[in-house]
C-alpha positions as CSV (number, residue, x, y, z in Angstrom):
1,M,37.6,-18.3,5.0
2,K,34.6,-20.2,6.5
3,L,32.5,-17.1,6.5
4,S,33.3,-16.4,2.8
5,L,32.4,-20.0,1.9
6,L,29.2,-19.7,3.8
7,L,28.3,-16.4,2.0
8,L,29.1,-17.9,-1.4
9,T,26.9,-20.9,-0.6
10,L,24.1,-18.7,0.5
11,I,24.2,-16.6,-2.6
12,S,24.3,-19.7,-4.7
13,I,21.2,-21.0,-3.0
14,L,19.4,-17.7,-3.3
15,N,20.2,-17.5,-7.0
16,T,18.9,-20.9,-7.8
17,S,16.2,-20.9,-10.5
18,Y,13.6,-23.4,-9.3
19,A,11.7,-23.3,-12.6
20,Q,13.7,-22.0,-15.6
21,T,11.8,-19.8,-17.9
22,T,11.6,-20.4,-21.6
23,D,11.5,-17.6,-24.3
24,K,8.0,-18.1,-25.8
25,I,7.0,-14.5,-26.4
26,N,7.7,-13.0,-29.8
27,P,8.3,-9.3,-29.1
28,K,7.0,-8.5,-32.5
29,D,3.5,-9.5,-31.3
30,V,3.7,-6.7,-28.7
31,T,2.9,-3.0,-29.3
32,I,3.6,-0.3,-26.7
33,A,1.8,3.0,-27.4
34,R,2.9,6.0,-25.3
35,D,0.4,8.8,-24.9
36,K,1.3,12.4,-24.4
37,W,1.7,11.8,-20.6
38,G,4.0,8.8,-21.3
39,V,1.4,6.3,-19.9
40,P,2.1,3.0,-21.7
41,H,-0.8,1.3,-23.5
42,I,0.2,-2.3,-24.1
43,Y,-1.3,-4.4,-26.9
44,G,-0.6,-8.1,-27.5
45,K,-2.1,-11.0,-29.3
46,T,-2.3,-12.9,-26.1
47,D,-2.5,-11.9,-22.4
48,A,1.1,-13.2,-22.0
49,D,2.2,-10.9,-24.8
50,A,0.6,-8.0,-23.0
51,V,2.4,-8.9,-19.8
52,Y,5.8,-9.1,-21.6
53,G,5.2,-5.7,-23.1
54,F,4.1,-4.3,-19.7
55,V,7.3,-5.4,-17.8
56,W,9.4,-4.0,-20.7
57,A,7.6,-0.7,-20.6
58,Q,7.8,-0.4,-16.9
59,A,11.5,-1.2,-16.9
60,E,11.9,1.7,-19.4
61,D,10.4,4.0,-16.7
62,N,11.3,2.3,-13.5
63,F,14.1,-0.3,-13.8
64,E,16.1,0.9,-10.8
65,L,13.2,0.5,-8.4
66,M,12.1,-2.8,-9.9
67,Q,15.6,-4.1,-9.2
68,H,15.4,-3.0,-5.6
69,S,12.3,-5.2,-5.2
70,W,13.8,-8.2,-7.2
71,A,16.9,-8.0,-5.0
72,A,14.7,-8.4,-1.9
73,T,13.1,-11.5,-3.3
74,K,16.6,-13.0,-3.5
75,G,17.6,-11.7,-0.1
76,R,20.1,-9.2,-1.5
77,A,18.4,-5.8,-1.1
78,A,20.9,-4.8,1.6
79,E,23.7,-5.0,-1.0
80,I,22.0,-2.1,-2.9
81,L,20.1,-0.2,-0.2
82,G,22.2,-0.8,2.9
83,K,20.4,-1.2,6.2
84,D,17.1,0.0,4.7
85,G,17.3,-3.0,2.3
86,A,18.2,-5.4,5.0
87,I,14.7,-4.9,6.5
88,F,13.2,-6.4,3.3
89,D,15.8,-9.2,3.3
90,V,14.7,-10.1,6.8
91,L,11.0,-10.1,5.9
92,A,11.7,-12.3,2.9
93,H,13.7,-14.7,5.1
94,M,10.8,-14.9,7.6
95,L,8.4,-15.7,4.7
96,E,10.3,-18.9,4.0
97,I,9.9,-18.2,0.3
98,D,11.7,-21.3,-1.0
99,R,9.7,-23.7,1.1
100,V,6.4,-22.0,0.2
101,F,7.2,-21.9,-3.5
102,E,8.2,-25.6,-3.6
103,E,5.0,-26.6,-1.8
104,Q,2.5,-24.6,-3.6
105,Y,3.7,-23.4,-7.1
106,E,2.9,-26.5,-9.2
107,K,-0.6,-27.1,-7.9
108,G,-1.5,-23.5,-6.9
109,F,-1.4,-21.8,-10.3
110,S,-3.4,-22.7,-13.4
111,P,-1.3,-23.7,-16.5
112,E,-2.5,-20.6,-18.3
113,F,-1.3,-18.3,-15.6
114,K,2.1,-20.0,-15.3
115,E,2.6,-18.9,-18.9
116,I,1.9,-15.3,-17.9
117,I,4.4,-15.5,-15.0
118,R,7.0,-16.8,-17.5
119,A,6.2,-14.0,-19.9
120,Y,6.8,-11.5,-17.1
121,A,10.2,-13.1,-16.3
122,Q,11.1,-13.3,-19.9
123,G,10.4,-9.6,-20.4
124,A,12.4,-8.6,-17.3
125,N,15.4,-10.8,-18.4
126,D,15.3,-9.6,-22.0
127,Y,15.3,-6.0,-20.8
128,A,18.2,-6.6,-18.4
129,R,20.2,-8.4,-21.1
130,T,19.6,-5.6,-23.6
131,H,20.5,-2.9,-21.0
132,P,23.4,-4.4,-19.0
133,K,24.7,-1.0,-17.9
134,E,21.5,-0.4,-16.0
135,V,21.8,-3.6,-13.9
136,L,22.6,-2.7,-10.3
137,L,23.8,-6.0,-8.9
138,K,25.4,-8.9,-10.5
139,G,23.4,-12.1,-10.0
140,I,19.9,-10.6,-9.9
141,F,19.2,-11.9,-13.4
142,P,17.9,-14.1,-14.8
143,L,14.6,-14.0,-12.9
144,S,12.6,-17.2,-12.6
145,E,9.0,-17.9,-11.6
146,R,10.2,-18.1,-8.1
147,E,11.2,-14.4,-7.9
148,I,7.9,-13.2,-9.5
149,V,5.8,-15.1,-7.0
150,A,8.2,-14.1,-4.1
151,G,7.5,-10.4,-5.0
152,Y,3.8,-10.9,-4.2
153,L,4.6,-12.8,-1.0
154,L,6.9,-10.0,0.2
155,G,4.1,-7.5,-0.6
156,N,1.7,-9.7,1.4
157,I,3.8,-9.6,4.6
158,I,4.0,-5.8,4.3
159,M,0.4,-5.1,3.4
160,T,-1.1,-7.5,5.9
161,G,0.6,-5.7,8.8
162,T,2.9,-8.7,9.6
163,A,5.9,-6.5,9.0
164,F,4.6,-4.1,11.7
165,E,4.3,-7.0,14.1
166,V,7.9,-7.9,13.4
167,G,8.8,-4.3,14.1
168,K,6.8,-4.4,17.4
169,I,8.8,-7.4,18.6
170,F,12.2,-5.9,17.6
171,G,11.2,-2.6,19.1
172,N,9.8,-4.1,22.3
173,Q,6.5,-2.4,21.7
174,L,4.1,-5.3,22.0
175,D,1.1,-3.4,23.3
176,Q,0.4,-1.3,20.3
177,Y,-2.8,-1.1,18.3
178,T,-2.2,-0.4,14.6
179,Q,-4.7,1.4,12.4
180,P,-4.0,2.3,8.7
181,T,-4.0,6.0,7.8
182,G,-4.8,6.2,4.1
183,S,-6.8,5.3,1.0
184,N,-10.4,6.0,0.0
185,G,-12.8,4.0,-2.3
186,F,-16.2,5.4,-3.4
187,A,-19.1,3.9,-5.5
188,F,-22.4,5.6,-6.2
189,S,-25.4,4.0,-7.8
190,R,-26.9,5.9,-10.8
191,D,-30.1,6.0,-8.8
192,I,-28.7,8.9,-6.8
193,T,-26.6,10.7,-9.4
194,K,-27.9,13.6,-11.5
195,E,-26.2,12.3,-14.7
196,N,-27.9,8.9,-14.3
197,K,-24.5,7.2,-14.3
198,T,-22.7,5.0,-11.8
199,F,-19.7,6.7,-10.3
200,F,-16.6,4.9,-9.1
201,C,-13.4,6.3,-7.6
202,S,-10.0,4.7,-6.7
203,N,-8.2,7.0,-4.4
204,S,-5.2,5.3,-2.8
205,H,-3.0,7.0,-0.2
206,Q,0.5,5.6,-0.5
207,P,4.1,6.7,-0.5
208,I,4.4,8.8,-3.7
209,E,7.9,7.6,-4.5
210,G,9.7,4.3,-4.1
211,V,8.8,0.6,-4.6
212,V,5.2,0.9,-3.5
213,S,4.4,4.1,-5.4
214,W,1.8,3.7,-8.2
215,Y,2.6,3.0,-11.9
216,E,-0.2,3.7,-14.4
217,V,-0.7,1.3,-17.3
218,H,-3.3,0.2,-19.8
219,M,-3.3,-3.6,-20.7
220,N,-5.0,-4.8,-23.8
221,S,-5.0,-8.2,-25.6
222,E,-6.9,-10.0,-28.3
223,E,-8.0,-12.4,-25.6
224,G,-10.3,-9.8,-24.0
225,W,-8.1,-8.0,-21.6
226,N,-8.7,-4.3,-21.6
227,M,-7.8,-2.7,-18.2
228,L,-6.6,0.7,-17.2
229,G,-5.2,1.1,-13.7
230,A,-2.1,1.1,-11.6
231,T,0.3,-1.3,-10.0
232,F,3.5,-1.4,-8.0
233,T,7.0,-2.3,-9.1
234,L,6.5,-6.1,-9.1
235,G,2.9,-6.3,-10.2
236,I,2.0,-8.5,-13.1
237,T,-1.4,-6.7,-13.6
238,P,-3.0,-3.5,-12.4
239,F,-4.1,-3.9,-8.8
240,V,-6.8,-1.2,-9.1
241,G,-8.6,0.4,-12.0
242,T,-11.3,-0.2,-14.5
243,N,-12.1,-2.2,-17.6
244,Q,-14.9,-1.5,-20.1
245,N,-17.5,-3.1,-17.8
246,L,-16.4,-2.6,-14.2
247,G,-14.0,-1.0,-11.8
248,W,-12.6,-1.7,-8.3
249,T,-10.2,-0.3,-5.8
250,H,-8.6,-1.4,-2.5
251,T,-8.2,0.2,0.9
252,V,-6.1,-1.3,3.7
253,N,-8.3,-3.0,6.2
254,Q,-6.0,-5.1,8.5
255,P,-8.2,-7.8,10.0
256,D,-6.3,-10.0,12.4
257,L,-4.0,-12.0,10.2
258,T,-1.0,-12.3,12.5
259,D,-0.7,-13.7,16.0
260,I,2.2,-13.3,18.5
261,Y,3.0,-16.0,21.0
262,K,5.4,-15.6,24.0
263,L,7.4,-18.7,24.5
264,T,8.1,-20.3,27.9
265,M,11.8,-21.0,27.8
266,H,13.6,-23.7,29.8
267,P,15.5,-22.3,32.8
268,K,18.6,-24.4,32.1
269,K,18.4,-25.9,28.6
270,K,19.4,-23.3,26.1
271,L,16.9,-22.6,23.3
272,H,14.3,-25.1,24.5
273,Y,10.7,-24.0,24.8
274,K,7.7,-25.6,26.5
275,Y,4.8,-26.9,24.4
276,D,2.0,-29.1,25.6
277,G,4.0,-30.1,28.7
278,E,7.2,-31.1,26.8
279,W,10.4,-29.2,26.0
280,F,11.4,-28.8,22.4
281,P,14.6,-27.2,20.9
282,L,14.2,-24.2,18.7
283,E,15.3,-24.7,15.2
284,V,18.0,-22.1,14.4
285,K,17.6,-20.2,11.2
286,K,20.6,-18.0,10.3
287,L,20.5,-15.2,7.7
288,N,23.7,-14.0,6.3
289,L,23.7,-10.7,4.4
290,K,26.1,-8.3,2.8
291,V,25.1,-4.8,3.8
292,K,26.2,-1.8,1.8
293,V,27.9,0.7,4.1
294,I,29.7,3.8,2.7
295,G,30.4,1.9,-0.6
296,L,31.6,-1.3,1.1
297,K,29.6,-4.5,1.5
298,I,29.9,-5.7,5.1
299,P,29.0,-9.3,6.0
300,V,26.3,-9.4,8.7
301,S,24.9,-12.6,10.3
302,L,21.5,-12.6,11.9
303,K,20.0,-15.4,14.0
304,F,16.3,-16.3,13.9
305,F,14.5,-19.4,15.2
306,K,11.5,-21.5,14.4
307,S,9.1,-23.2,16.7
308,K,5.9,-25.2,16.1
309,H,4.1,-21.9,16.0
310,G,6.2,-20.4,13.2
311,M,9.2,-18.1,13.0
312,V,10.7,-16.9,16.3
313,M,12.5,-13.7,17.2
314,K,14.2,-12.6,20.5
315,N,14.1,-9.3,22.2
316,K,15.0,-8.1,25.6
317,T,11.8,-9.5,27.2
318,G,12.0,-13.0,25.7
319,F,11.3,-15.2,22.7
320,Y,8.2,-14.5,20.5
321,A,6.8,-16.6,17.8
322,L,4.8,-15.3,14.8
323,R,2.0,-17.2,13.0
324,F,0.6,-15.4,10.0
325,S,-1.5,-16.0,6.9
326,A,0.6,-13.9,4.4
327,N,2.3,-16.9,2.9
328,Q,-0.4,-19.5,3.2
329,R,-1.7,-18.9,-0.4
330,I,0.6,-17.8,-3.1
331,T,-1.9,-17.2,-5.9
332,A,-2.8,-13.5,-5.2
333,S,-1.3,-12.6,-8.6
334,E,-3.7,-15.0,-10.4
335,Q,-6.7,-13.6,-8.5
336,W,-5.9,-10.1,-9.5
337,Y,-5.5,-11.3,-13.1
338,R,-9.0,-12.9,-13.0
339,M,-10.4,-9.7,-11.5
340,N,-8.9,-7.8,-14.4
341,K,-10.5,-10.1,-16.9
342,A,-14.0,-10.2,-15.3
343,S,-16.7,-8.8,-17.5
344,N,-19.6,-8.7,-15.0
345,F,-20.3,-8.9,-11.3
346,E,-20.7,-12.6,-11.1
347,E,-17.3,-13.2,-12.7
348,F,-15.7,-10.6,-10.5
349,K,-17.1,-12.3,-7.3
350,D,-16.0,-15.7,-8.7
351,A,-12.4,-14.2,-8.8
352,L,-12.8,-12.9,-5.2
353,S,-13.9,-16.3,-4.0
354,M,-10.3,-17.5,-4.4
355,V,-9.5,-15.4,-1.2
356,S,-5.8,-15.5,-2.3
357,I,-5.3,-11.8,-1.7
358,P,-4.8,-11.9,2.1
359,C,-6.1,-8.4,3.0
360,F,-7.7,-5.2,1.6
361,N,-11.2,-4.0,1.3
362,V,-12.7,-4.1,-2.2
363,V,-14.9,-1.2,-3.4
364,Y,-16.6,-2.0,-6.7
365,A,-19.0,-0.6,-9.3
366,D,-20.0,-1.6,-12.8
367,K,-22.1,-0.8,-15.9
368,D,-25.1,-2.8,-14.6
369,N,-25.3,-0.4,-11.7
370,N,-24.0,-2.8,-9.1
371,I,-22.0,-1.3,-6.2
372,Y,-20.3,-3.4,-3.6
373,N,-17.9,-3.4,-0.6
374,L,-16.0,-6.5,0.7
375,G,-14.1,-6.7,3.9
376,N,-11.6,-9.2,2.4
377,G,-9.2,-11.2,4.5
378,L,-7.4,-14.5,4.7
379,I,-8.5,-15.0,8.3
380,P,-8.1,-18.3,10.2
381,N,-11.5,-19.8,10.9
382,N,-10.4,-22.2,13.7
383,R,-9.4,-19.7,16.4
384,K,-10.9,-20.7,19.8
385,E,-13.2,-18.5,21.8
386,N,-11.4,-18.6,25.1
387,Y,-8.3,-16.5,24.0
388,N,-7.7,-12.8,23.5
389,W,-6.5,-12.9,19.9
390,H,-5.8,-9.2,20.0
391,G,-3.1,-9.6,22.7
392,I,0.0,-11.7,23.3
393,L,-0.9,-15.4,23.4
394,R,0.5,-18.2,25.5
395,G,3.2,-20.1,23.6
396,D,3.2,-23.2,25.8
397,T,0.1,-24.9,24.3
398,S,-1.2,-26.2,21.0
399,D,-4.7,-25.2,21.9
400,N,-4.3,-21.7,20.5
401,V,-2.2,-22.6,17.4
402,W,-4.6,-22.3,14.5
403,Q,-4.3,-24.4,11.5
404,P,-4.2,-23.0,7.9
405,E,-8.0,-23.1,7.3
406,F,-9.7,-19.8,6.5
407,Y,-13.1,-18.1,6.3
408,K,-14.8,-18.6,3.0
409,F,-15.6,-15.7,0.7
410,E,-19.3,-15.8,1.5
411,E,-18.5,-15.6,5.2
412,L,-16.7,-12.3,5.0
413,P,-18.5,-9.0,5.6
414,Q,-19.8,-7.6,2.3
415,I,-22.5,-5.2,1.3
416,E,-24.1,-5.3,-2.1
417,N,-26.4,-2.7,-3.7
418,P,-27.7,-1.0,-0.6
419,S,-30.9,0.9,-1.0
420,C,-29.1,4.0,0.2
421,G,-27.3,4.1,-3.2
422,W,-23.7,4.6,-2.1
423,I,-20.8,2.7,-0.6
424,F,-17.4,3.9,0.6
425,N,-14.4,2.9,2.7
426,S,-11.7,5.2,4.1
427,N,-9.9,2.6,6.2
428,N,-12.8,2.6,8.7
429,T,-14.6,-0.4,9.9
430,P,-16.5,-2.4,7.2
431,F,-19.6,-2.1,9.3
432,T,-20.0,1.6,8.4
433,A,-19.9,1.6,4.6
434,T,-23.0,3.7,3.9
435,Y,-25.9,5.3,5.8
436,P,-26.5,3.4,9.1
437,K,-29.9,2.0,8.1
438,C,-28.2,0.2,5.2
439,D,-25.0,-0.9,7.0
440,L,-24.1,-4.4,8.0
441,D,-24.7,-5.4,11.6
442,S,-21.3,-6.1,13.3
443,K,-23.0,-8.5,15.6
444,D,-23.4,-10.9,12.7
445,Y,-19.7,-11.5,12.6
446,P,-17.4,-12.9,15.3
447,N,-15.1,-9.9,15.2
448,H,-13.3,-11.0,18.4
449,L,-12.0,-13.8,16.2
450,M,-11.8,-12.0,12.8
451,G,-10.3,-8.8,14.1
452,Y,-11.7,-6.2,11.7
453,L,-11.2,-2.6,12.5
454,E,-13.9,-1.1,14.7
455,K,-13.0,2.5,14.5
456,E,-13.9,5.4,12.3
457,T,-11.2,7.7,10.7
458,N,-11.3,11.4,10.3
459,R,-11.9,10.8,6.6
460,S,-14.9,8.5,7.1
461,I,-16.4,10.9,9.6
462,R,-16.0,13.9,7.3
463,F,-17.3,12.0,4.2
464,E,-20.4,10.9,6.2
465,E,-20.9,14.5,7.3
466,M,-20.9,15.7,3.7
467,M,-23.2,12.9,2.5
468,D,-25.8,14.0,5.0
469,A,-26.4,17.0,2.7
470,F,-27.5,14.6,-0.1
471,K,-30.0,12.5,1.8
472,N,-33.0,13.9,-0.1
473,K,-31.4,15.0,-3.4
474,K,-29.2,13.7,-6.1
475,L,-25.4,14.1,-6.4
476,S,-23.7,15.5,-9.5
477,Y,-20.3,14.5,-10.8
478,E,-18.9,17.9,-9.8
479,D,-20.4,17.5,-6.3
480,F,-18.6,14.2,-5.9
481,K,-15.3,15.5,-7.1
482,R,-15.5,18.4,-4.6
483,M,-16.1,15.9,-1.9
484,K,-13.3,13.6,-3.0
485,F,-10.8,16.5,-3.0
486,D,-12.1,17.9,0.3
487,I,-9.4,18.9,2.8
488,Q,-11.6,20.0,5.7
489,Y,-11.2,18.2,9.0
490,P,-14.5,17.1,10.5
491,D,-16.4,19.1,13.0
492,S,-16.7,16.3,15.5
493,T,-13.1,15.2,15.8
494,F,-9.5,16.1,15.2
495,Y,-8.2,12.6,15.7
496,T,-5.2,11.7,13.4
497,Y,-2.2,9.4,13.3
498,N,-3.8,7.6,16.2
499,I,-3.3,10.6,18.5
500,E,-6.6,10.5,20.3
501,N,-6.3,13.7,22.2
502,L,-5.0,16.0,19.5
503,D,-7.9,18.4,20.3
504,D,-6.2,19.1,23.6
505,I,-4.0,21.6,21.8
506,T,-7.0,23.9,21.5
507,L,-7.5,23.7,25.3
508,L,-4.1,25.1,26.2
509,D,-4.4,28.3,28.2
510,P,-2.5,31.3,26.7
511,A,-2.3,32.7,30.3
512,E,-0.3,29.7,31.3
513,Y,1.9,29.9,28.2
514,P,2.2,33.6,27.4
515,D,5.1,32.9,24.9
516,L,2.6,30.9,22.8
517,K,-0.3,33.4,22.9
518,E,-0.1,34.3,19.2
519,V,0.3,30.6,18.2
520,L,-2.6,29.4,20.2
521,E,-4.8,32.2,18.9
522,M,-4.0,31.2,15.3
523,I,-4.8,27.5,16.1
524,N,-8.0,28.3,17.8
525,T,-9.2,30.6,15.0
526,W,-8.1,28.2,12.2
527,D,-11.0,26.7,10.2
528,R,-9.2,23.3,10.1
529,K,-8.9,23.5,6.3
530,P,-5.2,23.4,5.3
531,D,-5.5,25.1,1.9
532,K,-2.3,26.3,0.2
533,D,-3.4,29.9,0.7
534,D,-4.4,29.6,4.4
535,K,-2.2,31.7,6.7
536,T,-3.1,30.1,10.0
537,A,-2.6,26.4,9.2
538,A,1.2,26.3,8.6
539,V,2.3,26.7,12.2
540,F,0.0,23.9,13.4
541,S,1.3,21.6,10.6
542,V,4.9,22.3,11.6
543,A,4.1,21.6,15.2
544,F,2.5,18.3,14.0
545,T,5.8,17.2,12.5
546,Y,7.4,17.6,15.8
547,I,4.7,15.6,17.5
548,I,5.4,12.8,15.0
549,D,9.1,13.1,15.8
550,E,8.2,12.4,19.4
551,L,6.2,9.4,18.6
552,A,8.9,8.1,16.3
553,D,11.5,8.5,19.2
554,R,9.2,6.4,21.3
555,S,9.0,3.8,18.5
556,N,5.2,4.2,18.9
557,L,4.2,5.9,15.6
558,L,1.6,3.2,14.9
559,G,0.2,2.8,18.4
560,T,-2.9,4.5,19.9
561,N,-1.6,7.5,21.8
562,T,-2.8,9.9,24.4
563,L,-0.1,12.5,24.7
564,P,0.6,14.8,27.7
565,K,0.1,18.5,27.2
566,E,3.9,19.0,27.6
567,T,4.4,17.2,24.3
568,F,2.0,19.6,22.6
569,V,3.6,22.7,24.3
570,D,7.1,21.6,23.3
571,A,6.0,21.0,19.7
572,L,4.3,24.4,19.5
573,R,7.4,26.2,20.8
574,K,9.6,24.4,18.2
575,A,7.1,25.3,15.5
576,K,7.2,28.9,16.5
577,K,11.0,28.9,16.4
578,F,11.0,27.2,13.0
579,M,8.6,29.7,11.4
580,L,10.4,32.8,12.8
581,K,13.8,31.4,11.8
582,H,12.9,30.6,8.2
583,Y,10.1,33.2,7.5
584,G,10.3,35.9,10.1
585,R,6.7,35.6,11.0
586,L,4.0,33.1,11.8
587,D,1.2,33.9,9.3
588,V,2.8,32.4,6.3
589,P,0.6,30.8,3.5
590,F,0.5,27.0,4.0
591,G,1.7,26.4,0.4
592,E,4.8,28.5,0.9
593,V,5.9,26.2,3.7
594,H,4.5,22.9,2.3
595,I,5.7,21.9,-1.2
596,H,5.1,19.1,-3.6
597,R,8.5,18.1,-5.1
598,R,10.5,15.0,-6.1
599,E,13.0,14.1,-3.5
600,K,15.8,13.9,-6.0
601,G,16.5,14.7,-9.6
602,S,14.4,17.8,-10.1
603,D,13.9,21.3,-8.8
604,V,10.3,21.5,-10.0
605,S,8.1,22.5,-7.0
606,F,4.6,23.6,-6.4
607,P,2.7,24.8,-3.3
608,S,0.8,21.9,-1.7
609,S,-2.5,21.7,0.3
610,G,-3.9,19.0,2.6
611,M,-2.6,17.2,5.7
612,P,-2.8,13.7,7.1
613,E,-6.3,12.3,7.5
614,N,-7.9,14.8,5.2
615,L,-10.0,13.0,2.5
616,A,-7.3,14.4,0.1
617,A,-4.6,13.6,2.5
618,M,-0.9,14.6,2.2
619,A,1.9,13.9,4.7
620,Y,5.1,15.8,4.8
621,T,8.7,15.5,5.8
622,R,11.4,18.1,6.2
623,D,13.0,18.9,2.8
624,K,16.7,18.3,2.9
625,K,17.4,20.5,-0.1
626,Q,15.2,23.5,0.7
627,K,15.6,24.4,4.4
628,G,12.4,25.6,6.0
629,K,10.2,23.6,3.6
630,L,8.1,20.5,4.3
631,R,8.0,18.2,1.3
632,T,5.2,15.7,0.4
633,Y,6.2,12.1,0.7
634,S,2.9,10.2,1.1
635,G,-0.8,10.5,0.7
636,E,-2.8,11.3,-2.4
637,S,-1.1,9.4,-5.3
638,F,-2.8,7.6,-8.1
639,I,-6.4,8.7,-8.5
640,L,-8.9,7.2,-11.0
641,I,-12.6,8.3,-11.3
642,A,-14.9,6.4,-13.7
643,Q,-18.4,6.8,-14.8
644,F,-20.5,3.9,-16.2
645,D,-23.8,3.9,-18.1
646,E,-25.7,0.9,-19.3
647,N,-23.3,0.5,-22.3
648,G,-20.2,0.4,-20.2
649,L,-17.4,2.7,-19.3
650,N,-18.5,6.2,-20.3
651,Q,-15.7,8.4,-18.9
652,V,-12.5,7.9,-17.0
653,E,-10.0,10.4,-15.6
654,T,-6.8,9.8,-13.8
655,I,-3.8,11.6,-12.2
656,N,-0.5,10.5,-10.6
657,A,1.5,12.5,-8.1
658,F,4.5,13.2,-10.4
659,G,4.4,11.5,-13.8
660,S,4.8,8.2,-15.5
661,S,8.5,7.9,-15.4
662,N,11.0,7.6,-12.5
663,R,13.9,8.6,-14.7
664,P,14.9,12.3,-14.1
665,E,15.9,12.8,-17.7
666,S,12.3,11.9,-18.9
667,P,9.8,14.7,-19.7
668,H,7.3,12.6,-17.8
669,Y,9.3,12.7,-14.5
670,T,7.3,15.8,-13.3
671,D,4.7,16.6,-16.0
672,Q,1.6,15.7,-13.9
673,M,2.7,17.6,-10.8
674,E,1.0,20.9,-11.5
675,M,-2.4,19.3,-12.4
676,F,-2.0,17.1,-9.3
677,V,-1.6,20.0,-6.8
678,N,-4.5,21.8,-8.5
679,R,-6.7,18.8,-8.2
680,Q,-7.2,18.3,-11.9
681,L,-7.5,15.0,-13.7
682,K,-6.4,14.0,-17.2
683,P,-8.9,12.3,-19.5
684,M,-8.1,8.7,-20.5
685,T,-9.7,6.1,-22.7
686,L,-9.7,2.3,-23.4
687,D,-10.5,2.9,-27.1
688,K,-7.6,1.3,-29.1
689,E,-8.3,3.3,-32.3
690,E,-8.2,6.6,-30.4
691,I,-5.1,5.7,-28.4
692,L,-3.1,4.6,-31.5
693,K,-4.3,7.7,-33.4
694,N,-3.1,10.1,-30.7
695,A,0.0,8.2,-29.5
696,V,3.2,10.1,-29.3
697,K,5.3,7.0,-29.8
698,T,4.4,3.5,-30.9
699,Y,6.9,0.6,-30.9
700,S,7.7,-3.0,-30.1
701,P,10.4,-4.2,-27.6
702,E,13.7,-5.0,-29.3
703,P,15.6,-7.3,-27.0
704,K,19.1,-8.3,-27.9
705,P,19.6,-12.0,-28.9
């Protein structure tokens, strides 16, 4: 009885609407125009109108996934997704969303943007009320401003790497180094292009299905908003894309935004920790969940703690506190909105100066031929010199507990209009963004305190290799697209997924492993270009999946790894067995083994190319439906390439991995797949007259009273 009352009380608290929304948007002021690809072009009298229309349109395509995210903001994702959802509920709990919202909401956002947040909530609530049979969980609606802001905070804790730090503590893997494995951004000055145009490319590598897969949208209002790009399930605006004057994209950068402290616990007093020579009790923070298990909702109680450092977790080696910046500023959504609305470089930089988006590189280009790269980050500026901020910190002193004060925008590493004429980032260090003579000097930044990545990636090395061919000549648009879709591993390295000695596979002696003689010969003659027609790449790729299995078993998928040759030998033997079992031979075309297919809801399938850490990267998992196949699940996703001349946006092309809808019954569930695997792009436009003229469907939302 007590447990039931506790759960009811918790659910009541989680469902509290801290700021009730009011219905101010008239749906008749909103127009949704669907093009032949199903991409929604949203028109409104005001920006708030456009946001209302956007959330309605996305719900038409994506309502199930949106509810997964909204449930997490209320601590109830486990009721829908089981143990996988419980992870998000835990992260939301650690963010202390209610406290942060109460402290920052009123003063943090401008009155104008609060209207936009309310418009988003109204659109979501109107759609849910109009389509009650689609609602997955009673009590998710109505949404308030709290849930909209909480969605961004939850995204922050995932994208900043804090979620990985939580995983390290729970998995007892505290010595790992984490490096991201995806996304590219490119910008080329018209000074080095044959067409005399500025080129820009947004090329994210993300999961291609689920709550952080991309959704393409065009936002337009009579207040000057005209932006084509993509966002995630809870985005109010596009996160990446282009307006008529400028474009930008993000790549994950992961500066040091989270610190772990090991607490010194009292030998006798339970749950007391030492801090500046005194002993303090940990504050107990319980999380009660209902977890869906085989159709039943099982009550689960988890115990966390809080110290003067922040939230505390316990594992088999002790108590560890986390201090992170992901919830220190809640206005990331307004910063993205201001970036959307910027009409020139100065306005764009003014938006960046908010430093409310806690991570991500920014790669930028515009009609005035500005190109730019920012190593963005909400990084504490009061860390002291005498600590190793990359390691586990002492938890018994206040001397290393930084306060929520952060580097200003102008103090972050950024490169603007280098004379070399081009800028890029492929999750490599911000200190290698162009030719070396034009790069920033890392010595000018206290990186032992800021924690920016200092490594290259396969993709950055390969791109720099290709750009060497254009040192003394201009680059055409077709040249650039060939480079963007390149799947060749670089000559100088074969480092991927943080496996530093992957090249050791090529050093295995066939005389020592006679059963692998044919496999090793194939690997050693492979040109390291996993094209769908290549007959030597498949066996290596299958072996690679077994190597990843090994890392996952060690809970060390994200750590830097040097693997013993026995791991490689075992993986190659498993790959040989796999290929012979399913195909009867080893020399099978890569695209016959590797396929691009929706996980559920469709049998449409195409041969795939590319592997992890190619510029056009794809990652694979074993297909549960088609035995012997490896199915794409992450990598190349939404791609946008724009060209600017002095008059503004001259041409824009995009593609998404599957289509604009996540509803299997929709014709747009799979209609971009064939173009995607063939590395083709679809032409898009910001021109309202052209869009409305060619629209397949034009309508306004019709919510029920």
